[in-house]
N, C-alpha and C positions, 0 to 999 in steps of 0.2 A: 643467705644464698645469693647467687648471681642473678641480677635482674634480666639479663639477656637470656639466660637459661629458663627463667620463669616465663619469659615471653614466648620462647620456643614451645614450652609445655602448653601454654595457653592456646597457641595457634593449633597445635596438634589436637587438643581437646575439642576446640571449636570444629575442626574438620571432622572429627569422629561423631560429634553431635549431629552434624548435618551430613548424613551418610549419602544423600543423593547429590550433593554438590561437592565437586572435587576441588574447586578453587575457593580461596578465601577472599573476602572483600579487601580491595587494595586501595591505598592512598599513598601519597609521597612519604608521609610519616611512617606508615606501616611498612612500605617497601624499604625505607632506610633502616628500620628496626630489623627487618629480615636479613639485610646485608650484614648488619652487625652480628646477627645470630650465626650467619654462615662463616664469618670471620672467626667467631669463637669456636664453632664446630671444627673448622679447618685446623685451628690451633690445637684443639684437643686431639684430633686425629694424628697430627704431627707428633704430639707428645707420646701418644700410644705407640706409634711406629718407632720413635727414638728409643723408648724404653725397651720395646721388644728387640730392636736391633742390638742393643747393648747386651741383653740377656742371651741372644743367639750367639754373639761373639764369645761370651763367657762359657756358654755350654759347649761350643765347638772347641774352645781351648781345653776345656775339661776332657772332652772326648779324645782329643789328640794325645793329651798327657796320659790318660788311662790306657788307651790302646798301645801307646809306646811302652809303657811300663809292663803291660801284659805280654806284648810281643817279645820283650827282652827275656821274660821268664820262659815263654814258649820256645824261643830260639835255644836257650840253654838246655831245656829238656830234650828237644829234638837232636841237638848236638850230641848229647850223652847217649840217647837211644841209637843214633847212627853209629857211633863208635862201638857200642855194645854189639850190635848185629854184625858189624864188619869183623870184630874180634872173634865172634862165635863161629864164623865160617858158614853159617846157615843163610839161606836166601829168604826164608819166611819163618817168623816165630809167632805162633798164636798164643795169646795170653787171655786171661779172663776179661780184661778191660779193652781188648782190641788186638790188632795185629801189626807187627812191624815187618817191613819188606825191603829187599834190595832188588831192583830191577834194572837190567841192562837196557840202555836206549839203543838207538840205531847208529851204525857207523855212517860217516859222512864223507863225501868227496867235495872238495872245493877247488874250483879252477883258479889258480893263482897267476898263471901266465897264459892269457887267452891266445896270443899269437903262436906260442910254442905248442899249445894244446891243439890248435886248429890244423897244424901240420900233420899230426897223426890221427886226429879225430875223424876226418872224412875217410881215410884209408881203413880205419878200424870200425867205422859205422857208428860213431859216438855222437852224431848230430841228428837231431830230429827237425823236420821241416815244419816251420810255422810260417804261414803266409807272409811273404816279403822278407823273411829272415831265417836264420838257423840258430838253434840253441843247443847247448850240451844236453845229452840224454843221460841223466843221472842214473837211471836204472841200468842202462846198458854198460855204463862205465863201472858201476858196482859189480855187475855180473862178470865183466872182464877181470876185475880185480880179484874176485873170489875164484875164478877159473884159473887165472895165470899166476896170481900172487904178486903181480907187479903193478905199480901205479903208473898210468900213462903220463907222458911228458906234459908239463904245464899244470899238473894236478897235485893236490896235496890230500893225503888220507888223514882223516881225523877219527880216531877210534871212539866208539860210543862210551859215554860216561855211565857209571853204575849209580843209579839214583836211589836215595832213601825215601820211603814213604811210610805212612802209618794210617791205620784205620782205628777209630775209637768206637767202642760200643757204649752208648749211653745207658745208664741204669734203667731197669724196668720200673715203670711207674706203679704206684700202689693199686691202681685199678686193673692191673694185668695187661696193659697195652703193650704192643710189640716194642722191641728196642730199635733204635735208629742207629745207622752206621754212617760215619763220615770218613771219607778217605782223603788224605791230604799228602801232597808231595812236599817235602821239606827241602 
């Protein structure tokens, strides 16, 4: 065994035997031995940290590889479910293991030419007052578009995407606990 570690153990036992005294009798020789003991402990701590860091790097690499592999499978399955529901013409299909859905998002207006837009915006009331500045009022612009069917100058209309999502129902546990549902957009 290592004599420095034996010395550390001896000092700790002595301190435990003398419960009332917190300090150990010191001399230059004993102080030097304690410094050697600290160097050994610091080295051992460094070895533990190095070993753990190596393991952490390996575990993280494993995690990334496994998640990537599983995500590829998940993407393939969602691609096929998305194609299936779009071909079926239905918006929602309920199945024993979950639900697949198609949901329309919101239409969007994007100001592509601010100078051109500003010429008509104030006249049509498409600006909202924010202290010290004016900003396009998206709600008023959308209401105008829906009412008139025309897009104001300087704006571009982006129709909403139809998005695929699914909900899975986890199997009921043997103890009769409730099923959990997880909804995910794909």
